[in-house]
C-alpha positions in Angstrom: 21.0 -12.2 19.0 17.8 -14.0 18.3 14.4 -12.9 19.4 14.3 -15.7 21.9 17.3 -14.3 23.7 16.4 -10.6 23.7 15.0 -9.0 26.8 12.1 -6.7 27.1 14.0 -3.5 26.3 15.7 -5.0 23.3 12.4 -6.3 21.9 10.8 -2.9 22.5 13.6 -1.1 20.6 13.3 -3.6 17.7 9.5 -3.2 17.7 9.8 0.5 17.4 12.4 0.3 14.7 10.2 -2.1 12.8 7.2 0.3 13.2 9.3 3.3 12.0 10.3 1.2 8.9 6.7 0.2 8.3 5.6 3.8 8.6 8.3 4.9 6.1 7.2 2.1 3.7 3.6 3.5 3.9 4.8 7.1 3.3 4.1 8.0 7.0 6.4 9.4 9.7 6.5 7.9 13.2 6.0 11.0 15.3 8.8 11.5 17.9 6.4 11.7 20.8 4.7 8.5 19.7 8.1 6.8 19.3 9.1 8.0 22.8 5.9 6.6 24.4 6.3 3.2 22.6 9.9 3.0 23.8 9.0 3.8 27.4 5.9 1.6 28.0 6.7 -2.0 28.7 4.0 -3.9 26.7 4.3 -7.0 28.8 2.6 -5.1 31.7 -0.6 -5.5 29.6 0.0 -8.9 28.2 0.8 -11.0 31.3 1.8 -14.6 30.7 2.5 -14.0 27.0 6.0 -14.7 25.7 7.9 -11.4 25.2 8.5 -12.1 21.5 4.8 -12.4 21.0 4.0 -9.3 23.1 6.4 -7.2 21.0 5.4 -8.5 17.6 4.4 -5.2 15.9 1.7 -6.8 13.8 -0.1 -8.9 16.4 -3.1 -8.1 18.4 -3.3 -10.0 21.7 -6.7 -11.5 22.5 -7.4 -12.7 26.0 -10.1 -15.4 26.0 -11.9 -15.8 29.3 -15.2 -17.4 28.4 -14.5 -20.5 26.3 -13.8 -19.2 22.8 -15.3 -15.8 23.4 -12.7 -13.0 23.4 -13.6 -10.5 26.0 -10.5 -8.3 25.9 -7.6 -7.5 23.7 -4.5 -5.4 23.3 -4.2 -3.8 19.8 -1.3 -4.5 17.5 1.5 -1.9 18.0 1.4 -0.8 14.4 -2.2 0.1 14.7 -1.6 2.0 18.0 1.2 4.0 16.4 -0.9 4.8 13.4 -4.0 5.8 15.3 -2.1 8.0 17.8 -0.1 9.6 15.0 -3.2 10.4 12.9 -4.9 11.8 15.9 -1.9 13.9 16.7 -1.7 15.2 13.2 -5.4 16.1 13.3 -4.9 17.9 16.6 -1.8 19.8 15.3 0.5 17.9 17.7 0.7 16.7 21.2 2.9 19.3 22.9 0.5 20.2 25.7 1.5 18.2 28.8 -2.1 17.6 29.6 -2.6 15.8 26.3 -3.3 12.1 26.7 -4.6 9.8 24.0 -6.1 6.6 25.1 -7.2 3.6 23.2 -10.9 3.6 23.7 -12.2 0.4 25.4 -8.7 -0.7 26.3 -6.9 -1.1 29.6 -3.7 0.3 28.2 -2.8 3.8 27.1 0.2 5.6 25.8 1.0 9.1 26.8 2.9 10.4 23.8 4.2 13.5 25.5 8.0 14.0 25.8 9.2 13.2 29.3 5.8 12.0 30.3 5.5 8.6 28.6 4.3 6.1 31.1 1.9 3.1 31.2 -1.5 3.8 32.7 -4.3 1.4 33.4 -7.7 2.6 32.3 -10.9 1.4 33.9 -12.9 -0.7 31.6 
């Protein structure tokens, strides 16, 4: 199956598998709660109008240009999201508390890397 014929769920699974391989190549481990959040959150909710294969490219940040060539908003590349949340979780000693929520600052997306609680949330900004 080519990327062009994969649906959202298949692309999301492939993205997470690619992220796990990238983490491994860097000597990192993709935390299970981060993996669960990435698998649960449909990225296309935050990248409207973008082809799915572009939305789920693990290495691509999505810029939304609204004033000529001036980029006024973006969605970070999935690899960066996974690494930042993983590093924060490691620094905090884990994310087992159900009230834990890590958000990308200045972003309209967030991932809740808590088992059973992974869901997209829109953040004012």
